[in-house]
C-alpha positions as CSV (number, residue, x, y, z in Angstrom):
1,M,-13.6,33.3,-14.3
2,K,-15.3,31.5,-11.7
3,I,-17.2,28.6,-12.6
4,P,-20.7,28.5,-11.4
5,N,-22.0,25.6,-8.5
6,L,-22.3,22.9,-10.8
7,H,-25.2,21.5,-8.8
8,I,-26.9,24.4,-9.5
9,L,-25.9,24.0,-13.4
10,I,-27.0,20.3,-13.8
11,P,-30.1,19.0,-13.2
12,A,-30.5,16.5,-10.4
13,V,-31.0,12.9,-12.3
14,S,-34.5,11.4,-11.5
15,T,-33.5,8.7,-9.7
16,L,-31.7,8.7,-6.3
17,L,-28.6,7.7,-5.5
18,L,-28.1,4.5,-4.0
19,P,-28.3,4.7,0.0
20,A,-25.2,4.7,1.9
21,F,-24.6,0.8,3.5
22,I,-25.5,0.5,6.9
23,S,-23.8,-3.1,7.3
24,C,-23.0,-5.9,5.2
25,S,-24.4,-9.0,5.7
26,G,-21.0,-11.0,5.0
27,E,-22.5,-13.3,2.9
28,C,-20.4,-12.7,0.4
29,S,-16.4,-12.0,0.4
30,V,-14.1,-10.8,-3.4
31,T,-10.9,-12.2,-3.7
32,G,-8.9,-11.5,-6.6
33,I,-7.4,-14.4,-7.9
34,A,-5.4,-13.3,-10.7
35,S,-3.9,-10.3,-12.5
36,M,-3.3,-9.8,-16.5
37,P,-0.6,-7.7,-17.6
38,S,-2.7,-5.2,-18.7
39,G,-6.3,-4.2,-18.1
40,V,-9.2,-4.2,-21.0
41,A,-13.3,-2.8,-20.8
42,G,-15.7,-4.4,-23.3
43,A,-14.1,-7.5,-24.1
44,F,-15.9,-10.2,-25.0
45,I,-16.1,-13.1,-22.1
46,G,-17.4,-16.6,-21.6
47,K,-16.5,-20.1,-20.6
48,A,-15.1,-22.0,-23.5
49,D,-15.0,-25.7,-21.6
50,R,-11.6,-25.7,-19.2
51,S,-11.1,-22.0,-20.0
52,I,-12.4,-18.3,-19.3
53,I,-11.9,-16.9,-22.4
54,I,-11.5,-12.9,-22.2
55,A,-11.2,-11.6,-25.9
56,G,-10.6,-8.1,-27.4
57,G,-11.7,-4.9,-25.6
58,S,-10.2,-1.7,-25.1
59,D,-8.0,0.4,-23.6
60,F,-6.6,3.7,-22.9
61,P,-2.7,3.2,-22.8
62,D,-1.1,6.4,-23.2
63,K,-2.8,9.6,-22.1
64,K,-6.8,9.2,-20.1
65,P,-9.7,10.7,-22.3
66,W,-9.8,14.1,-20.5
67,E,-6.1,14.7,-21.4
68,G,-7.3,13.5,-25.3
69,G,-6.1,10.3,-25.1
70,E,-6.9,7.8,-27.6
71,K,-9.1,4.9,-26.5
72,V,-7.2,1.4,-28.5
73,Y,-9.4,-1.8,-29.2
74,Y,-7.4,-5.1,-28.8
75,D,-7.3,-8.1,-30.9
76,R,-5.6,-10.0,-27.8
77,I,-7.0,-13.2,-26.8
78,Y,-6.4,-14.3,-22.9
79,E,-7.3,-17.6,-21.3
80,L,-8.2,-18.1,-18.1
81,T,-7.3,-21.2,-16.2
82,S,-7.2,-23.4,-13.2
83,S,-5.1,-25.8,-11.5
84,D,-5.4,-27.2,-8.4
85,G,-7.1,-23.8,-6.7
86,K,-4.9,-21.5,-8.8
87,W,-5.5,-19.6,-11.4
88,A,-3.5,-18.0,-14.3
89,C,-3.9,-15.9,-17.5
90,S,-2.5,-16.4,-19.9
91,L,-1.8,-15.0,-23.4
92,S,-2.8,-16.8,-26.4
93,D,-1.6,-17.1,-30.4
94,T,-4.7,-16.8,-31.3
95,R,-5.9,-13.5,-32.0
96,L,-9.6,-11.9,-33.0
97,P,-9.6,-11.6,-36.8
98,S,-9.7,-7.7,-36.5
99,A,-9.3,-5.7,-32.6
100,I,-12.5,-5.2,-31.3
101,G,-14.5,-3.8,-28.4
102,G,-17.7,-3.2,-26.5
103,G,-19.5,-6.1,-27.8
104,C,-21.5,-8.8,-26.1
105,T,-21.4,-12.1,-25.3
106,A,-23.5,-15.4,-25.2
107,S,-21.8,-19.2,-24.1
108,D,-23.4,-22.4,-23.8
109,G,-19.5,-23.3,-21.4
110,T,-17.7,-24.2,-24.5
111,T,-18.5,-22.1,-26.8
112,L,-18.7,-17.8,-27.2
113,Y,-20.6,-16.4,-29.1
114,C,-19.9,-12.8,-30.4
115,F,-22.0,-10.5,-31.1
116,G,-21.7,-6.4,-32.4
117,G,-18.9,-4.3,-30.9
118,S,-16.6,-2.1,-32.6
119,D,-13.2,-1.1,-33.9
120,G,-13.2,2.6,-33.0
121,Q,-14.6,3.3,-36.5
122,S,-17.3,1.2,-37.3
123,L,-19.6,-1.4,-36.1
124,N,-18.6,-4.9,-36.1
125,R,-21.3,-7.1,-38.1
126,T,-19.7,-10.6,-38.1
127,V,-20.6,-12.8,-35.5
128,Y,-17.3,-15.0,-34.1
129,T,-17.7,-18.6,-32.1
130,I,-14.5,-18.5,-29.9
131,G,-13.9,-22.6,-28.9
132,Y,-11.0,-25.3,-28.6
133,A,-10.8,-27.7,-31.0
134,A,-8.7,-30.1,-29.7
135,D,-5.9,-28.6,-28.1
136,S,-6.4,-24.9,-29.7
137,L,-8.8,-22.1,-29.2
138,Q,-10.2,-21.4,-32.4
139,V,-11.7,-17.9,-33.6
140,D,-14.4,-18.7,-36.5
141,S,-17.3,-16.0,-38.2
142,I,-21.4,-17.7,-38.3
143,S,-23.1,-15.1,-38.9
144,V,-23.6,-11.7,-39.9
145,L,-25.6,-9.3,-37.8
146,P,-29.2,-8.3,-39.6
147,D,-29.5,-4.8,-41.0
148,S,-29.2,-1.7,-38.7
149,F,-29.3,-3.9,-35.5
150,I,-27.2,-2.7,-32.8
151,P,-26.2,-5.9,-30.0
152,A,-26.5,-4.5,-26.5
153,A,-26.4,-7.1,-24.4
154,A,-26.8,-11.2,-25.1
155,V,-27.6,-14.5,-23.1
156,F,-27.5,-18.5,-24.3
157,I,-30.5,-20.6,-23.6
158,R,-28.9,-23.7,-23.0
159,S,-32.7,-25.9,-23.8
160,E,-33.7,-24.2,-26.8
161,E,-30.3,-24.4,-28.0
162,A,-30.4,-20.2,-29.1
163,C,-28.9,-17.5,-28.4
164,Y,-31.2,-14.4,-26.9
165,I,-29.7,-10.6,-28.0
166,H,-31.0,-7.5,-27.0
167,G,-29.7,-4.4,-28.1
168,T,-31.9,-1.5,-30.3
169,E,-32.8,-0.8,-33.8
170,N,-34.1,2.3,-35.4
171,G,-34.2,4.2,-32.2
172,G,-36.1,1.7,-30.9
173,N,-35.3,-2.2,-28.7
174,S,-34.9,-4.1,-30.4
175,L,-34.7,-8.7,-29.3
176,Y,-33.0,-11.3,-31.7
177,R,-33.5,-15.3,-31.4
178,Y,-30.2,-16.7,-33.0
179,S,-30.5,-20.5,-33.4
180,V,-27.4,-21.9,-33.1
181,P,-27.9,-25.6,-35.2
182,S,-29.9,-23.9,-37.9
183,G,-28.2,-20.3,-38.6
184,N,-31.7,-18.7,-38.1
185,W,-32.3,-15.2,-36.7
186,T,-36.0,-14.6,-35.6
187,R,-37.3,-11.1,-34.8
188,L,-38.8,-10.7,-31.1
189,A,-40.9,-8.0,-29.4
190,G,-38.4,-5.5,-28.1
191,C,-38.7,-4.2,-24.8
192,P,-41.4,-1.6,-24.6
193,D,-39.0,1.0,-22.6
194,R,-37.5,3.6,-24.0
195,P,-34.5,2.5,-26.0
196,I,-31.5,0.9,-23.7
197,S,-28.6,0.6,-25.7
198,E,-25.9,0.0,-23.1
199,G,-25.3,-1.7,-19.9
200,S,-28.1,-3.7,-18.9
201,P,-27.5,-7.2,-18.3
202,L,-29.4,-9.9,-19.7
203,V,-29.7,-13.0,-17.8
204,C,-31.9,-16.0,-17.8
205,Q,-33.1,-17.9,-15.1
206,Y,-36.5,-19.6,-13.9
207,N,-40.1,-17.0,-12.2
208,G,-41.1,-19.8,-10.9
209,K,-43.2,-21.1,-14.5
210,D,-41.2,-20.5,-17.0
211,E,-37.2,-20.0,-18.2
212,A,-37.3,-16.2,-18.6
213,L,-34.8,-13.5,-19.6
214,Y,-34.2,-10.0,-17.0
215,L,-33.4,-7.4,-18.3
216,I,-31.3,-5.2,-16.0
217,G,-30.7,-1.6,-15.8
218,G,-28.6,0.4,-18.2
219,R,-29.0,3.4,-20.0
220,G,-30.1,5.2,-23.9
221,T,-31.2,8.2,-25.2
222,D,-33.8,9.7,-27.1
223,S,-35.3,12.8,-28.1
224,S,-34.7,14.4,-24.4
225,G,-31.1,13.2,-24.3
226,L,-29.9,10.6,-21.8
227,Y,-31.3,8.0,-20.2
228,L,-30.9,5.5,-16.8
229,S,-33.1,3.0,-16.4
230,S,-33.8,1.5,-12.7
231,A,-35.8,-1.0,-14.4
232,V,-36.3,-4.9,-14.3
233,W,-38.4,-6.3,-17.3
234,E,-38.8,-9.6,-18.1
235,Y,-39.1,-12.1,-21.0
236,V,-41.0,-14.9,-21.8
237,P,-40.1,-16.7,-24.9
238,A,-42.8,-19.2,-24.2
239,N,-45.7,-16.4,-25.0
240,G,-43.0,-13.7,-26.3
241,K,-44.4,-11.2,-23.8
242,W,-42.2,-8.0,-21.5
243,E,-43.5,-7.2,-18.2
244,K,-41.9,-4.6,-16.2
245,K,-41.3,-6.3,-13.2
246,C,-40.1,-3.9,-10.9
247,D,-37.6,-1.3,-10.3
248,M,-34.4,-1.9,-8.2
249,T,-35.0,-1.0,-4.8
250,I,-32.5,-1.0,-1.7
251,E,-34.1,0.5,1.4
252,G,-37.1,1.0,-0.4
253,R,-35.6,3.7,-2.3
254,T,-35.5,3.5,-5.8
255,A,-32.3,3.7,-7.5
256,T,-30.7,3.0,-11.4
257,L,-27.6,1.0,-11.9
258,M,-25.3,-0.1,-15.6
259,Y,-22.7,-1.9,-16.6
260,S,-23.4,-4.3,-13.5
261,S,-22.6,-7.9,-13.8
262,A,-25.4,-10.3,-13.0
263,V,-25.4,-13.9,-13.6
264,P,-28.3,-16.5,-12.3
265,S,-27.4,-18.3,-9.2
266,G,-29.5,-21.3,-7.8
267,S,-33.4,-21.9,-8.7
268,G,-34.7,-18.7,-9.0
269,H,-31.6,-16.0,-7.8
270,I,-29.9,-13.0,-10.3
271,I,-26.7,-12.0,-8.8
272,V,-26.1,-8.6,-8.9
273,A,-21.9,-7.4,-7.9
274,G,-21.7,-3.5,-8.7
275,G,-22.3,-1.0,-11.1
276,D,-22.5,2.4,-12.3
277,D,-25.1,4.8,-10.8
278,G,-25.0,6.7,-13.7
279,I,-24.9,10.2,-11.1
280,E,-21.5,10.8,-11.4
281,F,-21.8,10.0,-15.2
282,S,-24.5,12.5,-16.1
283,R,-22.9,14.9,-14.9
284,R,-20.1,15.0,-16.9
285,V,-21.9,14.2,-19.9
286,K,-24.1,17.8,-18.4
287,L,-20.8,19.2,-18.3
288,D,-19.3,17.8,-21.7
289,E,-22.4,19.1,-23.3
290,M,-21.7,22.7,-22.3
291,I,-18.3,22.6,-23.2
292,K,-19.3,22.3,-26.7
293,S,-22.0,24.5,-26.4
294,T,-19.8,27.4,-25.1
295,P,-17.6,29.5,-27.3
296,E,-13.4,29.9,-25.9
297,S,-13.3,31.4,-23.0
298,P,-12.9,31.3,-19.5
299,L,-15.6,29.8,-18.3
300,R,-15.3,27.5,-20.6
301,D,-11.2,26.7,-20.2
302,S,-13.5,26.1,-16.2
303,L,-15.9,23.9,-17.2
304,K,-13.1,21.7,-19.2
305,T,-11.0,21.5,-16.0
306,A,-14.1,20.7,-14.0
307,L,-14.9,18.1,-16.3
308,A,-10.5,16.5,-16.3
309,E,-11.4,16.6,-11.7
310,A,-14.8,14.8,-12.0
311,N,-12.8,12.4,-13.7
312,I,-9.4,12.6,-11.6
313,N,-11.7,12.4,-8.5
314,H,-14.2,9.6,-9.1
315,A,-14.6,7.6,-5.7
316,G,-15.1,4.5,-8.2
317,F,-18.5,2.9,-9.0
318,C,-21.0,0.7,-6.8
319,D,-19.2,-1.4,-4.5
320,R,-22.1,-3.7,-3.3
321,I,-23.2,-7.1,-3.9
322,F,-27.2,-7.6,-4.5
323,S,-29.5,-10.5,-5.5
324,Y,-32.7,-10.5,-6.9
325,N,-35.2,-13.1,-6.5
326,T,-37.1,-13.7,-9.6
327,I,-40.1,-15.0,-7.5
328,T,-40.8,-12.9,-5.4
329,G,-39.4,-9.9,-7.9
330,K,-38.1,-8.7,-4.0
331,W,-34.0,-7.1,-4.3
332,A,-31.7,-8.1,-1.2
333,E,-28.4,-6.8,0.1
334,L,-25.7,-10.2,0.4
335,G,-21.7,-7.7,1.0
336,L,-19.8,-4.6,0.4
337,S,-16.8,-5.2,-1.8
338,A,-13.3,-3.9,-0.1
339,I,-11.9,-4.4,-3.7
340,P,-13.1,-2.1,-6.3
341,L,-15.7,-3.7,-8.7
342,P,-15.1,-3.1,-12.0
343,V,-18.0,-2.3,-14.6
344,V,-17.8,-2.8,-18.6
345,T,-17.2,-6.1,-18.7
346,T,-19.1,-9.6,-17.8
347,A,-19.3,-12.1,-14.8
348,V,-18.9,-15.7,-15.0
349,L,-20.5,-18.1,-13.2
350,E,-17.8,-21.0,-11.7
351,D,-19.3,-23.3,-9.3
352,N,-20.6,-21.9,-6.5
353,A,-18.4,-18.1,-7.6
354,I,-18.4,-15.2,-10.3
355,I,-15.6,-14.8,-11.9
356,I,-14.8,-11.0,-12.8
357,P,-12.2,-10.3,-15.5
358,S,-10.9,-7.0,-15.4
359,G,-13.0,-3.4,-16.6
360,E,-13.1,-0.1,-15.7
361,I,-12.9,0.9,-12.1
362,H,-12.7,4.5,-12.7
363,P,-13.6,6.2,-16.0
364,G,-10.9,5.8,-18.7
365,V,-8.9,3.4,-16.2
366,R,-9.1,-0.4,-16.6
367,G,-8.5,-2.9,-13.7
368,R,-5.7,-5.5,-14.4
369,D,-7.1,-7.7,-11.5
370,I,-9.8,-10.7,-12.0
371,L,-12.1,-11.5,-9.2
372,M,-13.8,-14.3,-7.5
373,V,-17.1,-13.6,-5.7
374,S,-18.7,-15.8,-3.4
375,I,-22.3,-16.7,-3.3
376,P,-24.0,-17.5,-0.5
377,E,-25.4,-21.4,-0.2
378,S,-28.7,-20.8,0.7
379,I,-28.9,-18.8,-3.1
380,C,-26.8,-21.3,-4.8
381,N,-29.8,-23.5,-3.8
């Protein structure tokens, strides 16, 4: 039996595809600086003194998901270091207490604070730190997550010596503040949007008046099913209020984006590199739902074939680099990467560049490359 036209079967997503790239400003450049022995996605990533740490994460080392492959989680920790301008990635003797992937990280520059994640069976509720004691990398448990809270994104605010962690709790968005000196947790107002449970970076930047947090894009599910976000939400710790600033808009068109790499730059910019617009993801989710609800039949076989082909023929994720101005609320394009930009990873700000380690480059496929994205001087100031 021939499968019906999927574009008819599967409803269109309400937001638009990212528009075709017209020209490259040349303001950014992307280069590969090192590679890992094997790639991972969803690792704890951040700066710890002289190294960038890549801890845990997951992969499909044998078969891909559509082939029945099993996701494997890791406890390995890698150290990315630079000497005389040359980068190298090495496996540390230190390991996480257990295999964890899919968590989120906040870093103060010397210590990583690691929240959430899973071993594939259960949520990790222990909060870990990763940092150096003398010359040895050390992992310590410092706290546990609040009951029912599932972390999705985190950021460290130096002026407060505190981590802010966005996530979900009891079906809605939730925001917590974790004080590093005291170890106390404070529940704050959650983002007043539909649940954003995955793929939304949380970035701290000055908005012209106050230090603020920015939640960009992402995805979630509610009673109506999968939800893709195009929104930029701002939270100001000084007044405890959330405000929707805008939708991500490129060339006048609204676009969804999730799992992008984002860092603050200068006094009022956020650099957003890559991401997934979610359009093909939505189609694959719909196909999977149709397979599960269809009894064994030639139609079900055709749907499974279509899902496998959608994964195998996936063209890769967004290869553009953007900037968001937190003062003007405007988006701008900075360039187009000739190297595939990964998703499900965490970017690290290093001088006037962004380091993006490993991550997912196609559905179920991890990239080994560690990339460096230059930041235009006009945005660094």
